[in-house]
C-alpha positions in Angstrom: 24.5 11.0 -14.8 25.9 9.4 -11.7 28.6 12.0 -10.7 27.6 13.5 -7.3 28.3 17.2 -8.7 27.1 16.5 -12.2 23.7 15.4 -11.2 23.1 18.4 -9.1 24.4 21.0 -11.7 22.1 19.1 -14.4 19.1 19.7 -12.2 19.9 23.3 -11.7 20.4 23.9 -15.2 17.3 21.9 -16.0 15.2 24.0 -13.6 16.6 27.4 -15.0 15.7 26.3 -18.4 12.2 25.2 -17.5 11.7 28.7 -15.9 13.0 30.5 -19.0 10.8 28.4 -21.2 7.7 29.0 -19.0 8.5 32.8 -19.4 8.7 32.5 -23.0 5.5 30.5 -23.4 3.3 32.5 -20.9 4.7 35.9 -21.8 6.0 36.4 -18.2 2.9 35.4 -16.2 4.6 32.0 -15.4 6.9 33.8 -12.9 3.9 35.7 -11.2 3.8 35.5 -7.4 0.5 33.6 -7.5 1.6 31.0 -9.9 5.2 30.4 -8.0 3.2 30.1 -4.8 0.6 27.5 -6.5 3.4 25.4 -7.9 5.4 25.5 -4.5 2.2 24.4 -2.8 1.9 21.2 -5.0 5.5 20.1 -4.4 5.6 18.7 -0.8 3.1 15.9 -1.0 4.7 14.3 -4.0 8.2 15.4 -2.8 8.0 13.5 0.5 6.8 10.3 -1.3 9.8 10.6 -3.5 12.2 10.9 -0.6 10.7 7.7 0.7 11.3 6.1 -2.7 14.8 7.3 -2.6 15.5 5.8 0.8 14.2 2.2 -0.1 16.3 2.4 -3.4 19.4 3.3 -1.6 18.8 0.0 0.5 19.6 -2.1 -2.7 18.3 -5.5 -3.3 15.6 -4.2 -5.5 14.3 -1.9 -2.8 11.6 0.3 -3.6 8.6 1.4 -1.7 5.6 1.0 -4.0 3.1 1.7 -1.2 3.7 5.3 -0.5 0.8 7.1 -1.9 -1.6 4.1 -0.7 -0.2 4.5 2.9 -0.7 8.2 2.7 -4.4 7.8 1.7 -4.7 5.1 4.4 -3.2 7.4 7.0 -5.7 10.2 6.2 -8.6 7.9 5.9 -8.1 6.2 9.4 -7.1 9.2 11.1 -10.1 11.3 9.8 -12.7 8.3 10.5 -11.3 8.0 14.2 -11.1 11.6 14.9 -14.6 12.5 13.4 -16.2 9.6 15.6 -14.4 11.1 18.8 -14.6 14.8 18.0 -15.8 16.8 15.1 -13.7 19.3 13.4 -16.2 22.1 14.2 -16.3 21.2 17.9 -12.7 21.9 18.7 -10.6 22.7 15.7 -7.2 22.8 17.3 -7.6 19.5 19.1 -9.1 17.9 15.9 -6.0 19.1 13.9 -3.4 17.9 16.5 -5.1 14.6 16.8 -5.5 14.0 13.1 -2.0 14.8 12.4 -0.7 12.6 15.1 -2.9 9.8 13.9 -1.5 10.2 10.3 2.0 10.0 11.4 1.3 7.0 13.5 -0.5 5.0 10.8 2.3 6.0 8.4 5.0 4.8 10.6 3.0 1.4 11.6 2.6 1.0 7.8 6.3 1.5 7.0 7.3 -0.6 10.0 5.2 -3.5 8.9 6.8 -3.2 5.3 10.3 -3.1 6.9 9.6 -6.3 9.1 8.2 -8.3 6.3 11.3 -7.5 4.2 13.9 -8.0 6.8 12.4 -11.1 8.7 11.1 -13.1 5.6 13.7 -11.9 3.1 10.8 -10.9 0.6 12.0 -8.7 -2.4 11.0 -5.2 -1.6 9.2 -4.6 -4.8 7.0 -7.4 -4.4 6.3 -6.9 -0.7 5.5 -3.3 -1.1 3.3 -4.1 -4.3 1.4 -6.3 -2.0 1.0 -4.1 1.0 0.1 -1.4 -1.5 -3.0 -3.3 -2.4 -3.6 -4.1 1.2 -3.3 -0.6 2.4 -5.8 0.6 -0.4 -8.2 -2.3 0.3 -8.2 -1.3 4.0 -8.8 2.4 3.2 -11.9 1.4 1.2 -13.2 -0.8 4.1 -12.5 2.0 6.7 -14.2 4.6 4.4 -16.7 2.3 3.1 -15.4 3.5 -0.4 -16.5 7.2 0.3 -14.6 10.2 0.6 -14.1 11.2 4.4 -14.9 14.9 5.2 -11.9 16.5 7.2 -13.4 20.1 6.8 -11.2 23.2 7.3 -10.1 23.4 10.9 -7.8 26.3 11.4 -4.5 24.7 12.3 -4.8 21.9 9.7 -6.1 24.2 7.0 -3.0 26.6 7.4 -0.6 24.0 6.8 -2.0 23.6 3.2 -3.2 27.0 2.5 -1.5 29.7 4.5 2.0 31.4 3.7 5.0 32.2 5.7 6.9 35.3 4.4 5.2 34.6 1.1 6.1 30.8 1.0 3.5 28.3 1.4 4.0 26.6 4.7 3.6 23.1 3.3 6.8 23.9 1.2 8.6 25.1 4.3 7.7 21.9 6.0 9.0 19.8 3.0 12.2 21.7 2.8 12.8 21.3 6.6 12.1 17.7 6.5 14.2 17.2 3.5 17.1 18.8 5.2 16.7 16.8 8.4 16.8 13.5 6.3 19.7 14.7 4.4 21.6 15.5 7.5 20.8 12.0 8.8 22.0 10.3 5.7 25.3 12.2 5.7 26.1 12.6 9.4 24.9 9.5 11.2 25.9 5.9 11.2 22.6 4.8 9.7 23.2 6.9 6.7 26.6 5.2 6.2 25.2 1.8 6.8 22.5 2.5 4.3 24.6 3.4 1.6 27.2 0.8 2.0 24.5 -1.9 2.3 23.2 -0.8 -1.1 26.5 -0.7 -2.5 27.7 -4.2 -1.2 25.2 -6.1 0.9 27.7 -9.1 1.3 30.5 -6.9 2.5 27.8 -5.0 4.8 26.9 -8.5 6.3 30.4 -9.6 7.1 31.3 -6.3 8.4 28.7 -6.8 11.1 26.2 -4.0 10.0 22.7 -4.3 11.7 21.2 -5.1 8.3 17.7 -6.0 9.5 17.5 -3.0 11.8 18.7 -0.6 8.8 15.9 -2.0 6.5 13.3 -1.7 9.2 14.3 1.8 9.9 14.4 2.7 6.3 10.9 1.7 5.5 9.6 3.0 8.9 11.0 6.3 7.8 9.5 6.2 4.5 6.2 5.2 5.9 6.3 8.2 8.2 7.0 10.4 5.2 3.9 8.9 3.7 1.9 9.8 6.9 3.2 13.4 6.5 2.2 13.6 3.0 -1.3 12.4 3.9 -1.5 15.3 6.4 -0.5 17.8 3.7 -3.1 16.1 1.3 -5.9 16.6 3.8 -4.7 20.2 4.5 -5.1 21.1 0.9 -8.4 19.3 0.4 -11.6 19.2 2.3 -11.8 15.4 1.9 -9.6 12.5 2.2 -10.0 9.4 -0.1 -8.5 5.9 -0.7 -7.7 6.7 -4.4 -6.2 10.1 -4.2 -3.2 10.7 -6.3 -3.5 7.6 -8.5 -0.4 8.7 -10.6 1.7 9.7 -7.7 3.6 6.4 -7.7 5.0 6.8 -11.1 5.8 10.5 -10.4 7.6 9.7 -7.0 9.8 6.9 -9.0 10.4 9.4 -11.8 11.5 12.1 -9.5 14.0 9.7 -7.7 15.3 8.4 -11.0 15.9 12.0 -12.2 17.6 12.8 -9.1 20.1 10.2 -9.8 19.1 7.5 -7.4 20.7 4.3 -8.4 18.0 1.5 -8.8 20.7 -1.1 -7.7 21.1 0.9 -4.5 24.1 2.7 -2.7 23.7 6.3 -3.7 21.2 9.2 -3.6 21.2 12.7 -2.5 18.1 14.5 -1.0 19.0 17.9 -2.5 18.8 16.4 -5.9 15.5 14.8 -5.0 14.1 18.2 -3.9 15.6 19.8 -7.3 14.0 17.0 -9.3 10.6 17.3 -7.6 10.6 21.1 -8.4 11.8 20.4 -11.8 8.9 17.8 -12.3 6.4 20.5 -11.0 7.7 23.0 -13.6 7.2 20.7 -16.4 3.6 19.8 -15.2 2.7 23.7 -15.1 4.3 24.1 -18.6 2.0 21.4 -20.0 -0.8 23.0 -18.3 0.0 26.5 -19.9 0.4 24.6 -23.2 -3.1 23.4 -22.8 -2.2 19.6 -23.0 -4.4 17.1 -21.3 -3.4 14.8 -18.4 -3.3 11.9 -20.8 -0.5 13.5 -22.5 1.2 14.6 -19.3 1.1 10.9 -18.0 2.7 9.7 -21.4 5.3 12.3 -20.9 6.1 11.0 -17.5 6.3 7.6 -18.5 8.6 8.4 -21.7 10.9 10.6 -19.3 11.2 7.7 -16.8 12.3 5.1 -19.4 14.8 7.9 -20.8 16.5 8.5 -17.4 16.3 4.7 -16.7 18.2 4.1 -20.0 20.6 6.9 -19.4 21.5 5.7 -15.9 22.0 2.2 -17.2 24.0 3.0 -20.2 26.2 5.8 -19.3 26.7 8.1 -22.3 30.4 8.7 -21.4 30.9 4.9 -21.2 30.3 4.8 -25.1 33.5 6.7 -25.7 35.5 4.5 -23.2 36.7 2.0 -26.0 37.9 5.2 -28.1 40.0 6.2 -25.2 41.5 2.8 -24.8 42.5 2.5 -28.4 44.1 6.0 -28.3 46.2 5.1 -25.2 49.8 5.6 -26.3 50.9 2.6 -24.4 48.8 0.4 -26.5 50.7 1.6 -29.8 54.1 0.5 -28.4 55.2 -2.6 -30.3 56.1 -5.6 -28.4 59.6 -7.0 -28.5 59.7 -10.4 -30.2 60.3 -13.5 -28.0 
């Protein structure tokens, strides 16, 4: 479960098996170009949130960002309300689209920065802090939007991000892959990535080693918030409206994706490529359930059961059960001791 290569191979095999199962169940239509494009278009928004969850979990100390989807909705609502009041989408579609996207990223960054500063300065347990800000972000979105959906419309530039293709691949999926690659490179090749993983592995040692612990925490949650803002852009690009309660089940799914990817809840380990494969696998599972005609309630039950299963497997390593057997079979253990 926790091996660097083993988790990657497990997810590759899982995706392959899901594709085969889809072909068998659907009689081949599961692999149609339209269905593949449809599934790829649904991955980015939840995948971006899952990368944010992964970053927070890697920081350790109960690190997790529960405010992702609430912040994504807040970024879309605030940016839409501001831009509509200044310039309607029909008046100047390009300017409206650029202003809306910059607004989403700014609100997402500010919300993540707020999370990070609360956790770093006041030493609040991250899961409790982000639970509180999740409710605060949602409440603020309700106030700003007056509890109603805010119409963004379909300005050309914004709409193309959610609906158009680039060489047959949804543009939103291309953006997701580019962002995931960039985050993976930052974690692997920069001091920030090293500090983040070592801080999650052994926070006391990181403190004594002089790592900028507070700065790493603030940067981590600011990056997670920015990813939420980007997810808010894609949500708006795929829909005509933005609303405070969009994606009510996304929090559970984002956590499930991170856990399936082998991210350690106690911190110190996580691979972006595994999060990407995990997000794709979960989308394939969701599509399979839809092909099977199962309701959303059954799907939510399946996600919860799957999350508990992966948490249990991660906590009680299956290989570990055989460790006592290997120790008893150690030849040195059977050598008789000479009498004293």
